Residue frames as a rotation matrix with the C-alpha (Angstrom) as fourth column:
UNK 1
-0.183 0.279 -0.943 7.69
0.854 0.519 -0.012 68.81
0.486 -0.808 -0.333 -41.61
UNK 2
0.666 0.493 0.559 5.89
0.200 -0.841 0.503 71.50
0.718 -0.223 -0.659 -39.54
UNK 3
-0.426 -0.837 0.343 8.09
-0.108 -0.329 -0.938 73.47
0.898 -0.437 0.050 -37.22
UNK 4
-0.615 0.114 -0.780 7.83
0.731 0.454 -0.510 72.97
0.296 -0.884 -0.362 -33.43
UNK 5
-0.923 0.251 -0.293 6.40
-0.061 -0.845 -0.531 76.45
-0.381 -0.472 0.795 -32.84
UNK 6
-0.527 0.760 -0.380 3.59
-0.723 -0.165 0.671 75.74
0.447 0.628 0.637 -35.30
UNK 7
-0.329 0.376 -0.867 2.77
0.283 0.914 0.289 72.44
0.901 -0.151 -0.407 -33.60
UNK 8
-0.809 -0.015 -0.587 2.69
0.583 -0.138 -0.801 74.13
-0.069 -0.990 0.121 -30.20
UNK 9
-0.828 0.523 -0.205 0.33
-0.517 -0.852 -0.085 76.84
-0.219 0.036 0.975 -31.47
UNK 10
-0.341 0.719 -0.605 -1.96
-0.531 0.384 0.755 74.27
0.776 0.579 0.251 -33.04
UNK 11
-0.486 0.105 -0.868 -1.95
0.569 0.791 -0.223 72.18
0.663 -0.602 -0.444 -29.88
UNK 12
-0.912 0.141 -0.384 -2.84
0.241 -0.574 -0.783 75.16
-0.331 -0.807 0.490 -27.73
UNK 13
-0.654 0.700 -0.286 -5.64
-0.747 -0.542 0.384 76.12
0.114 0.465 0.878 -30.10
UNK 14
-0.334 0.520 -0.786 -7.06
-0.073 0.817 0.572 72.60
0.940 0.249 -0.235 -29.98
UNK 15
-0.676 0.034 -0.736 -7.06
0.706 0.316 -0.634 72.60
0.211 -0.948 -0.237 -26.17
UNK 16
-0.893 0.324 -0.312 -8.75
-0.149 -0.868 -0.474 76.01
-0.424 -0.377 0.823 -25.99
UNK 17
-0.509 0.735 -0.448 -11.39
-0.730 -0.093 0.677 75.00
0.456 0.672 0.584 -28.52
UNK 18
-0.438 0.305 -0.846 -12.08
0.326 0.930 0.167 71.78
0.838 -0.203 -0.507 -26.66
UNK 19
-0.794 0.105 -0.599 -12.57
0.576 -0.184 -0.796 73.67
-0.194 -0.977 0.085 -23.40
UNK 20
-0.851 0.437 -0.291 -14.73
-0.453 -0.892 -0.013 76.31
-0.265 0.121 0.957 -25.07
UNK 21
-0.312 0.762 -0.567 -17.13
-0.833 0.068 0.550 73.92
0.457 0.644 0.614 -26.79
UNK 22
-0.838 0.053 -0.543 -17.38
0.236 0.933 -0.272 71.01
0.492 -0.356 -0.795 -24.36
UNK 23
0.111 0.956 0.271 -20.89
-0.138 -0.255 0.957 70.77
0.984 -0.144 0.103 -22.93
UNK 24
0.944 0.127 -0.304 -19.49
0.265 0.258 0.929 69.52
0.197 -0.958 0.210 -19.62
UNK 25
0.305 -0.858 0.414 -16.58
-0.279 -0.496 -0.822 71.52
0.911 0.135 -0.390 -18.26
UNK 26
0.997 -0.069 0.024 -14.49
0.001 0.342 0.940 69.95
-0.073 -0.937 0.341 -15.57
UNK 27
0.392 -0.919 0.047 -10.89
-0.456 -0.238 -0.857 70.77
0.799 0.314 -0.512 -14.86
UNK 28
0.963 -0.211 -0.169 -8.58
0.259 0.537 0.803 68.65
-0.079 -0.817 0.571 -12.79
UNK 29
0.570 -0.809 0.144 -5.18
-0.686 -0.565 -0.459 69.97
0.452 0.163 -0.877 -11.85
UNK 30
0.805 -0.380 -0.455 -2.38
0.461 0.884 0.077 67.47
0.374 -0.271 0.887 -11.31
UNK 31
0.458 -0.715 0.528 0.36
-0.744 -0.633 -0.213 68.44
0.486 -0.295 -0.822 -8.87
UNK 32
-0.514 -0.704 0.491 2.97
-0.850 0.494 -0.181 65.89
-0.115 -0.510 -0.852 -7.91
UNK 33
-0.949 0.117 -0.293 1.18
0.063 0.980 0.187 62.68
0.309 0.159 -0.938 -6.99
UNK 34
-0.523 0.815 -0.249 -2.19
0.567 0.114 -0.816 64.10
-0.637 -0.567 -0.522 -5.92
UNK 35
-0.645 0.432 0.631 -5.20
0.540 -0.327 0.776 65.66
0.541 0.841 -0.023 -7.62
UNK 36
-0.544 0.617 -0.569 -7.62
0.480 -0.327 -0.814 68.37
-0.688 -0.716 -0.118 -6.63
UNK 37
0.069 0.696 0.715 -10.63
0.994 -0.110 0.011 69.91
0.086 0.710 -0.699 -8.30
UNK 38
-0.849 -0.423 0.317 -10.50
0.433 -0.900 -0.039 73.54
0.302 0.104 0.948 -9.29
UNK 39
0.027 0.897 0.441 -14.10
0.007 -0.442 0.897 74.03
1.000 -0.021 -0.019 -8.13
UNK 40
0.674 0.060 -0.736 -12.71
0.725 0.137 0.675 73.74
0.141 -0.989 0.049 -4.57
UNK 41
0.809 -0.376 0.452 -10.86
-0.329 -0.926 -0.182 76.61
0.488 -0.002 -0.873 -2.96
UNK 42
0.101 -0.801 0.590 -8.42
-0.960 0.076 0.268 74.25
-0.259 -0.594 -0.761 -1.24
UNK 43
-0.498 -0.361 -0.789 -6.83
-0.578 0.816 -0.008 70.86
0.647 0.452 -0.614 -1.69
UNK 44
0.650 0.754 -0.095 -9.04
-0.487 0.509 0.710 68.08
0.584 -0.415 0.698 -0.38
UNK 45
0.067 -0.685 0.726 -7.26
-0.982 0.083 0.169 66.70
-0.176 -0.724 -0.667 2.72
UNK 46
0.689 0.219 0.691 -8.11
-0.175 0.975 -0.135 63.17
-0.704 -0.028 0.710 1.51
UNK 47
0.922 -0.352 0.162 -5.68
0.246 0.209 -0.946 63.83
0.299 0.912 0.279 -1.35
UNK 48
0.407 -0.809 0.424 -2.80
-0.803 -0.538 -0.257 64.85
0.436 -0.236 -0.868 0.94
UNK 49
0.950 -0.064 -0.304 -0.41
0.136 0.965 0.222 61.96
0.279 -0.252 0.926 1.60
UNK 50
0.065 -0.991 0.119 2.89
0.267 -0.098 -0.959 63.67
0.962 0.094 0.258 2.40
UNK 51
-0.057 -0.929 -0.366 5.39
-0.997 0.035 0.068 63.29
-0.051 0.369 -0.928 3.95
UNK 52
0.639 0.470 -0.609 5.15
-0.606 0.795 -0.022 59.80
0.474 0.383 0.793 2.43
UNK 53
-0.202 -0.789 -0.580 8.28
-0.096 0.605 -0.790 58.49
0.975 -0.104 -0.198 4.12
UNK 54
-0.970 -0.119 0.211 6.62
-0.211 -0.011 -0.977 59.03
0.118 -0.993 -0.014 7.54
UNK 55
-0.502 0.860 0.096 2.85
-0.584 -0.255 -0.771 59.33
-0.638 -0.443 0.630 7.15
UNK 56
-0.926 0.377 -0.023 0.21
0.241 0.636 0.733 56.88
0.291 0.673 -0.680 5.92
UNK 57
-0.643 0.744 0.178 -3.29
-0.765 -0.632 -0.125 58.37
0.020 -0.217 0.976 5.80
UNK 58
-0.888 0.443 0.123 -6.17
0.410 0.884 -0.224 56.15
-0.209 -0.149 -0.967 6.96
UNK 59
0.025 0.950 0.313 -9.15
0.941 -0.128 0.313 58.53
0.337 0.286 -0.897 7.09
UNK 60
-0.803 -0.110 0.586 -9.97
-0.004 -0.982 -0.190 62.23
0.596 -0.155 0.788 7.37
UNK 61
-0.475 0.612 -0.633 -12.12
0.873 0.421 -0.248 62.57
0.114 -0.670 -0.733 10.48
UNK 62
0.369 0.564 -0.739 -12.77
0.556 -0.771 -0.310 66.33
-0.745 -0.297 -0.598 10.43
UNK 63
-0.581 -0.465 0.668 -12.68
0.806 -0.441 0.394 68.78
0.111 0.768 0.631 7.51
UNK 64
-0.091 0.549 -0.831 -13.78
0.654 -0.597 -0.465 72.25
-0.751 -0.586 -0.304 8.59
UNK 65
0.772 0.471 0.426 -13.51
0.615 -0.386 -0.688 73.80
-0.160 0.793 -0.588 5.13
UNK 66
0.332 -0.687 0.647 -11.35
0.589 -0.385 -0.711 76.48
0.737 0.617 0.277 3.47
UNK 67
-0.069 -0.504 0.861 -8.89
-0.337 -0.800 -0.496 78.27
0.939 -0.324 -0.115 5.72
UNK 68
0.456 0.288 0.842 -9.73
-0.887 0.075 0.455 76.02
0.068 -0.955 0.290 8.66
UNK 69
-0.423 -0.760 0.493 -8.37
-0.826 0.547 0.136 72.81
-0.373 -0.350 -0.859 10.16
UNK 70
0.523 0.465 -0.714 -8.57
-0.601 0.795 0.078 69.23
0.604 0.388 0.696 9.01
UNK 71
-0.121 -0.509 0.852 -7.77
-0.898 0.422 0.125 66.24
-0.423 -0.750 -0.508 11.20
UNK 72
0.439 0.202 -0.876 -7.03
-0.663 0.731 -0.164 62.68
0.607 0.652 0.454 10.12
UNK 73
0.587 -0.316 0.746 -6.06
-0.461 0.627 0.628 59.33
-0.666 -0.713 0.222 11.59
UNK 74
0.777 -0.418 -0.471 -3.10
-0.314 0.390 -0.865 57.45
0.545 0.820 0.172 10.21
UNK 75
0.773 -0.591 -0.233 0.32
0.591 0.535 0.604 56.10
-0.232 -0.604 0.762 11.08
UNK 76
0.747 -0.654 0.118 3.45
-0.577 -0.727 -0.373 58.19
0.329 0.211 -0.920 11.57
UNK 77
-0.378 -0.919 -0.112 6.53
-0.804 0.386 -0.452 55.97
0.459 -0.081 -0.885 11.52
UNK 78
-0.458 0.300 -0.837 4.17
0.101 0.953 0.287 53.01
0.883 0.047 -0.466 12.13
UNK 79
-0.868 0.227 -0.442 2.65
0.448 -0.027 -0.893 54.63
-0.214 -0.974 -0.078 15.24
UNK 80
-0.104 0.927 0.360 -1.09
0.898 -0.068 0.436 55.36
0.428 0.368 -0.825 15.19
UNK 81
-0.754 -0.238 -0.612 -1.65
0.492 -0.823 -0.285 59.11
-0.435 -0.516 0.738 15.49
UNK 82
0.576 0.816 0.050 -3.95
0.705 -0.464 -0.536 62.03
-0.414 0.344 -0.843 14.68
UNK 83
-0.607 -0.740 0.290 -2.54
0.782 -0.491 0.385 64.38
-0.143 0.460 0.876 12.06
UNK 84
0.471 0.778 -0.415 -3.71
0.606 -0.627 -0.489 67.89
-0.641 -0.021 -0.767 11.34
UNK 85
-0.686 -0.617 0.386 -3.23
0.718 -0.489 0.494 70.67
-0.116 0.616 0.779 8.81
UNK 86
-0.226 0.572 -0.789 -4.69
-0.066 -0.817 -0.573 74.03
-0.972 -0.078 0.222 7.84
UNK 87
0.252 0.404 0.879 -6.76
0.858 0.327 -0.396 73.86
-0.447 0.855 -0.264 4.66
UNK 88
-0.798 -0.574 0.186 -5.93
0.579 -0.643 0.501 76.28
-0.168 0.508 0.845 1.90
UNK 89
0.101 0.778 -0.620 -7.94
0.181 -0.627 -0.758 79.15
-0.978 -0.036 -0.205 0.48
UNK 90
0.917 0.251 0.311 -8.48
0.354 -0.147 -0.924 80.73
-0.186 0.957 -0.224 -2.94
UNK 91
0.747 -0.664 -0.043 -5.24
-0.653 -0.718 -0.241 82.66
0.129 0.208 -0.970 -2.48
UNK 92
-0.411 -0.901 0.142 -3.26
-0.909 0.392 -0.144 79.71
0.074 -0.188 -0.979 -1.12
UNK 93
0.485 0.752 -0.447 -4.91
-0.727 0.631 0.272 76.39
0.486 0.193 0.852 -2.11
UNK 94
-0.125 -0.622 -0.773 -2.07
-0.043 0.782 -0.622 74.28
0.991 -0.045 -0.125 -0.69
UNK 95
0.872 0.462 0.159 -2.60
-0.146 -0.064 0.987 75.35
0.467 -0.884 0.011 2.93
UNK 96
-0.131 -0.922 0.365 -0.16
-0.783 -0.130 -0.608 74.59
0.608 -0.366 -0.705 5.74
UNK 97
0.106 -0.959 -0.263 2.08
-0.306 -0.283 0.909 72.89
-0.946 -0.016 -0.324 6.49
UNK 98
0.995 0.082 -0.055 3.70
-0.076 0.284 -0.956 72.39
-0.063 0.955 0.289 3.10
UNK 99
0.185 -0.973 0.137 7.09
-0.045 0.131 0.990 71.29
-0.982 -0.190 -0.020 1.85
UNK 100
-0.803 -0.596 0.017 8.57
0.042 -0.028 0.999 72.19
-0.594 0.803 0.048 -1.53
UNK 101
-0.673 0.598 -0.436 5.14
-0.735 -0.473 0.485 73.18
0.084 0.647 0.758 -2.79
UNK 102
-0.443 0.524 -0.728 3.44
0.092 0.834 0.544 69.99
0.892 0.174 -0.418 -1.60
UNK 103
0.263 0.591 0.762 0.76
-0.792 -0.319 0.521 69.95
0.551 -0.741 0.384 1.13
UNK 104
-0.557 -0.512 -0.655 1.74
-0.003 0.789 -0.614 67.87
0.831 -0.340 -0.441 4.15
UNK 105
0.709 0.686 -0.161 0.40
0.106 0.121 0.987 66.66
0.697 -0.717 0.013 7.48
UNK 106
-0.509 -0.786 0.351 1.93
-0.433 -0.118 -0.894 67.24
0.744 -0.607 -0.280 10.89
UNK 107
-0.318 0.335 -0.887 1.24
0.552 0.826 0.114 65.35
0.771 -0.454 -0.447 14.11
UNK 108
0.392 0.567 0.724 -1.00
-0.396 -0.607 0.689 66.46
0.830 -0.557 -0.013 16.94
UNK 109
-0.666 -0.536 0.518 0.24
-0.673 0.132 -0.728 66.20
0.321 -0.834 -0.449 20.52
UNK 110
-0.591 0.425 -0.686 -1.21
0.268 0.905 0.331 62.94
0.761 0.012 -0.648 21.84
UNK 111
-0.837 0.284 -0.467 -2.52
0.436 -0.168 -0.884 64.77
-0.330 -0.944 0.017 24.93
UNK 112
-0.599 0.616 -0.511 -4.95
-0.625 -0.759 -0.183 66.55
-0.501 0.210 0.840 22.60
UNK 113
-0.940 0.225 -0.255 -6.33
-0.021 0.710 0.704 63.36
0.339 0.668 -0.663 21.03
UNK 114
-0.550 0.791 -0.267 -9.37
0.787 0.383 -0.484 63.21
-0.280 -0.476 -0.833 23.37
UNK 115
-0.277 0.435 -0.857 -10.34
-0.050 -0.897 -0.439 66.79
-0.960 -0.078 0.270 22.53
UNK 116
-0.684 -0.011 -0.729 -10.22
-0.716 -0.183 0.674 66.10
-0.141 0.983 0.117 18.78
UNK 117
-0.907 0.393 -0.152 -12.13
0.350 0.904 0.244 62.83
0.233 0.168 -0.958 19.17
UNK 118
-0.389 0.787 -0.479 -14.86
0.600 -0.178 -0.780 64.79
-0.699 -0.591 -0.403 20.97
UNK 119
-0.316 0.220 -0.923 -15.08
-0.506 -0.862 -0.032 67.18
-0.802 0.457 0.384 17.97
UNK 120
-0.971 -0.112 -0.209 -15.48
-0.237 0.498 0.834 64.35
0.011 0.860 -0.511 15.46
UNK 121
-0.128 0.967 -0.222 -18.93
-0.791 0.035 0.611 63.21
0.598 0.254 0.760 14.26
UNK 122
0.096 0.213 0.972 -20.51
-0.915 0.404 0.002 60.89
-0.392 -0.890 0.234 16.82
UNK 123
0.941 0.336 0.049 -20.68
-0.288 0.867 -0.407 58.01
-0.179 0.369 0.912 14.35
UNK 124
0.526 -0.818 -0.233 -16.87
-0.072 0.230 -0.971 58.16
0.848 0.527 0.062 13.99
UNK 125
0.295 -0.457 0.839 -15.85
-0.893 -0.443 0.073 58.62
0.339 -0.771 -0.539 17.61
UNK 126
0.702 -0.008 0.712 -15.91
-0.404 0.819 0.408 54.95
-0.587 -0.574 0.572 18.58
UNK 127
0.902 -0.374 0.215 -14.00
0.400 0.542 -0.739 54.00
0.160 0.753 0.638 15.43
UNK 128
0.421 -0.770 0.479 -11.32
-0.320 -0.621 -0.716 56.62
0.849 0.148 -0.508 16.12
UNK 129
0.365 -0.247 0.898 -10.96
-0.928 -0.018 0.372 55.59
-0.076 -0.969 -0.236 19.77
UNK 130
0.852 -0.013 0.524 -10.67
-0.025 0.998 0.066 51.95
-0.523 -0.069 0.849 18.75
UNK 131
0.797 -0.574 0.186 -8.09
0.295 0.102 -0.950 52.73
0.527 0.812 0.251 16.07
UNK 132
0.137 -0.755 0.641 -5.98
-0.513 -0.608 -0.605 54.71
0.847 -0.246 -0.471 18.55
UNK 133
-0.202 -0.154 -0.967 -6.42
0.521 0.819 -0.240 52.00
0.829 -0.553 -0.085 21.21
UNK 134
-0.852 0.007 0.524 -8.12
-0.377 -0.703 -0.603 54.47
0.364 -0.711 0.601 23.53
UNK 135
-0.788 0.615 -0.006 -10.91
0.406 0.512 -0.757 53.61
-0.462 -0.599 -0.654 25.97
UNK 136
-0.356 0.771 0.527 -14.44
0.711 -0.143 0.689 54.01
0.607 0.620 -0.497 24.66
UNK 137
-0.417 0.265 0.869 -16.57
-0.366 -0.924 0.106 56.85
0.832 -0.275 0.483 25.92
UNK 138
-0.735 0.100 -0.670 -17.45
0.613 0.519 -0.595 56.57
0.288 -0.849 -0.443 29.60
UNK 139
0.078 0.841 0.535 -20.79
0.061 -0.540 0.840 57.68
0.995 -0.033 -0.093 30.98
UNK 140
-0.889 -0.227 -0.399 -20.84
0.418 -0.041 -0.908 59.23
0.189 -0.973 0.132 34.46
UNK 141
-0.121 0.945 0.303 -24.31
0.110 -0.291 0.950 59.71
0.987 0.148 -0.068 35.92
UNK 142
-0.876 -0.088 0.474 -25.42
-0.425 -0.323 -0.846 61.24
0.228 -0.942 0.245 39.21
UNK 143
-0.239 0.797 -0.554 -27.96
0.418 0.600 0.682 59.15
0.877 -0.069 -0.476 41.13
UNK 144
-0.639 0.108 0.761 -30.01
-0.606 -0.680 -0.412 60.96
0.473 -0.725 0.500 43.79
UNK 145
-0.657 0.397 -0.640 -31.52
0.579 0.810 -0.092 58.89
0.482 -0.432 -0.762 46.56
UNK 146
0.333 0.878 0.344 -34.74
0.326 -0.449 0.832 60.06
0.885 -0.165 -0.436 48.29
UNK 147
0.554 -0.190 -0.811 -32.67
0.828 0.028 0.559 60.31
-0.083 -0.981 0.173 51.50
UNK 148
0.953 -0.224 -0.205 -30.68
-0.235 -0.971 -0.031 63.16
-0.193 0.077 -0.978 49.91
UNK 149
0.149 -0.940 0.307 -27.56
-0.032 0.305 0.952 61.09
-0.988 -0.152 0.015 49.32
UNK 150
0.691 -0.018 -0.722 -25.70
-0.698 -0.273 -0.662 61.38
-0.185 0.962 -0.201 46.01
UNK 151
0.207 -0.634 0.745 -23.83
0.144 0.773 0.618 58.63
-0.968 -0.021 0.251 44.16
UNK 152
0.124 -0.252 -0.960 -21.84
-0.927 -0.375 -0.021 58.83
-0.354 0.892 -0.280 40.95
UNK 153
0.476 0.120 0.871 -22.25
0.071 0.982 -0.174 55.82
-0.877 0.145 0.459 38.66
UNK 154
-0.217 -0.600 -0.770 -20.22
-0.824 -0.310 0.474 54.80
-0.523 0.737 -0.427 35.61
UNK 155
0.393 0.148 0.907 -20.44
0.279 0.921 -0.271 52.52
-0.876 0.360 0.321 32.61
UNK 156
-0.818 -0.566 0.105 -18.97
0.215 -0.131 0.968 52.23
-0.534 0.814 0.229 29.15
UNK 157
-0.540 0.657 -0.526 -21.34
-0.714 -0.688 -0.127 54.12
-0.445 0.307 0.841 26.88
UNK 158
0.122 0.770 -0.626 -24.37
-0.967 0.234 0.099 52.05
0.223 0.594 0.773 25.96
UNK 159
-0.161 -0.281 -0.946 -23.03
-0.220 0.945 -0.243 48.87
0.962 0.170 -0.214 27.55
UNK 160
-0.430 -0.107 -0.897 -24.16
0.591 0.717 -0.369 46.89
0.683 -0.688 -0.245 30.57
UNK 161
0.625 0.663 -0.412 -25.19
0.702 -0.248 0.667 48.11
0.340 -0.707 -0.620 34.00
UNK 162
0.419 -0.446 0.791 -23.99
-0.386 -0.876 -0.290 51.20
0.822 -0.184 -0.539 35.83
UNK 163
0.137 -0.481 -0.866 -21.43
0.785 0.585 -0.201 50.65
0.604 -0.653 0.458 38.60
UNK 164
0.980 0.198 -0.017 -21.27
0.158 -0.728 0.667 52.76
0.120 -0.656 -0.745 41.77
UNK 165
0.035 -0.974 0.225 -18.03
0.086 -0.221 -0.971 54.63
0.996 0.053 0.076 42.36
UNK 166
0.359 0.061 -0.931 -16.66
0.858 0.370 0.355 54.76
0.366 -0.927 0.080 45.87
UNK 167
-0.708 -0.665 -0.239 -15.19
0.698 -0.605 -0.383 57.24
0.110 -0.438 0.892 48.36
UNK 168
-0.701 0.412 -0.582 -16.84
-0.004 -0.819 -0.574 60.66
-0.713 -0.401 0.575 48.42
UNK 169
-0.727 0.421 -0.542 -18.75
-0.658 -0.200 0.726 59.65
0.197 0.885 0.422 45.28
UNK 170
-0.572 0.496 -0.653 -20.78
0.296 0.867 0.400 56.96
0.765 0.035 -0.643 47.06
UNK 171
0.275 0.842 -0.465 -23.95
0.769 0.097 0.631 57.79
0.577 -0.531 -0.621 49.03
UNK 172
-0.757 -0.634 -0.155 -22.62
0.620 -0.624 -0.475 61.23
0.204 -0.456 0.866 50.01
UNK 173
0.259 0.893 -0.368 -25.03
0.962 -0.274 0.012 63.37
-0.090 -0.357 -0.930 52.02
UNK 174
0.058 -0.352 -0.934 -22.81
0.229 -0.906 0.356 66.48
-0.972 -0.234 0.028 51.69
UNK 175
0.809 0.396 0.433 -23.77
0.481 -0.023 -0.877 67.90
-0.337 0.918 -0.209 48.29
UNK 176
0.800 -0.552 -0.235 -20.86
-0.594 -0.783 -0.185 70.37
-0.082 0.287 -0.954 48.09
UNK 177
-0.094 -0.859 0.504 -18.29
-0.643 0.438 0.628 67.70
-0.760 -0.265 -0.593 48.94
UNK 178
0.252 0.274 0.928 -19.90
0.401 0.843 -0.358 65.31
-0.881 0.463 0.102 46.47
UNK 179
0.956 0.205 0.209 -19.69
0.268 -0.330 -0.905 67.74
-0.116 0.921 -0.371 43.54
UNK 180
0.450 -0.887 -0.109 -16.10
-0.852 -0.462 0.244 68.68
-0.267 -0.017 -0.964 44.35
UNK 181
-0.216 -0.497 0.841 -15.29
-0.239 0.862 0.448 64.96
-0.947 -0.104 -0.305 44.15
UNK 182
0.605 0.501 0.619 -17.20
0.500 0.366 -0.785 64.70
-0.619 0.784 -0.029 40.85
UNK 183
0.918 -0.289 -0.273 -15.15
-0.395 -0.742 -0.542 67.55
-0.046 0.605 -0.795 39.36
UNK 184
-0.002 -0.967 0.255 -11.90
-0.839 0.140 0.526 65.85
-0.544 -0.212 -0.812 40.44
UNK 185
0.004 0.072 0.997 -13.05
0.153 0.986 -0.072 62.52
-0.988 0.153 -0.007 39.01
UNK 186
0.888 0.373 0.269 -13.89
0.327 -0.099 -0.940 64.01
-0.324 0.922 -0.210 35.62
UNK 187
0.689 -0.685 -0.237 -10.61
-0.722 -0.677 -0.143 65.97
-0.062 0.270 -0.961 35.48
UNK 188
-0.136 -0.773 0.619 -8.56
-0.606 0.560 0.565 62.87
-0.784 -0.299 -0.545 36.36
UNK 189
0.252 0.309 0.917 -10.29
0.426 0.816 -0.392 60.77
-0.869 0.489 0.074 33.72
UNK 190
0.992 0.122 0.006 -9.85
0.065 -0.482 -0.874 63.39
-0.104 0.867 -0.486 31.02
UNK 191
0.384 -0.922 -0.041 -6.19
-0.883 -0.380 0.276 63.78
-0.270 -0.070 -0.960 31.92
UNK 192
-0.250 -0.436 0.865 -5.85
-0.244 0.892 0.380 60.01
-0.937 -0.116 -0.329 31.50
UNK 193
-0.916 -0.179 -0.359 -7.29
-0.366 0.008 0.930 60.30
-0.164 0.984 -0.073 27.99
UNK 194
-0.590 0.774 0.231 -10.85
0.730 0.633 -0.259 59.10
-0.346 0.016 -0.938 28.60
UNK 195
-0.798 0.488 0.352 -13.74
-0.130 -0.711 0.691 60.72
0.588 0.506 0.631 26.81
UNK 196
-0.848 0.429 -0.312 -16.29
0.447 0.262 -0.855 61.40
-0.285 -0.865 -0.414 29.54
UNK 197
-0.410 0.830 0.378 -20.02
0.063 -0.388 0.919 61.93
0.910 0.401 0.107 29.09
UNK 198
-0.965 0.016 -0.261 -21.43
0.260 -0.065 -0.964 63.47
-0.033 -0.998 0.059 32.25
UNK 199
-0.251 0.945 0.208 -25.13
0.112 -0.186 0.976 63.53
0.962 0.268 -0.059 33.11
UNK 200
-0.997 -0.025 -0.072 -26.71
0.075 -0.175 -0.982 65.03
0.012 -0.984 0.176 36.21
């Protein structure tokens, strides 16, 4: 019966010959419970599912490439959240954060959710807002009357008729006062988590 060392050498030779003479070369590296391609310089964030006892990945919404951030929606302890991580590079494919050699996600402060939603592709923004139970994007538009009065109108993006806002935002003849009120209105809405589209 061949000795173990001989079998190992023969096995290694077979693997090397297979790699050398295959017409289609494709290597997949298995680490733990995920897979990534060696023709990428970092682990695909879609393949990162840890820490599994807390995080359940739903979708990667932004992947900025090697050495940059990725953001995803999912549930952390059954609460819908946005997770983020730093993608790896050639020198460090795992990226950060990581735990015991496994790539992991960490949670974004919920106050920053609107900013990340605004960075996502437009075709995903409504889906993300709906998943996180956040208001849809709100359009604020300045209406100028021939009399010189200014009114700020609002509506949910692409839906229905515009509605006049009140106070200093309604039929205001004082342009400076009107725009100070507009700035306050936008700031208050953003602080409340709304994604505002402003048009003047």
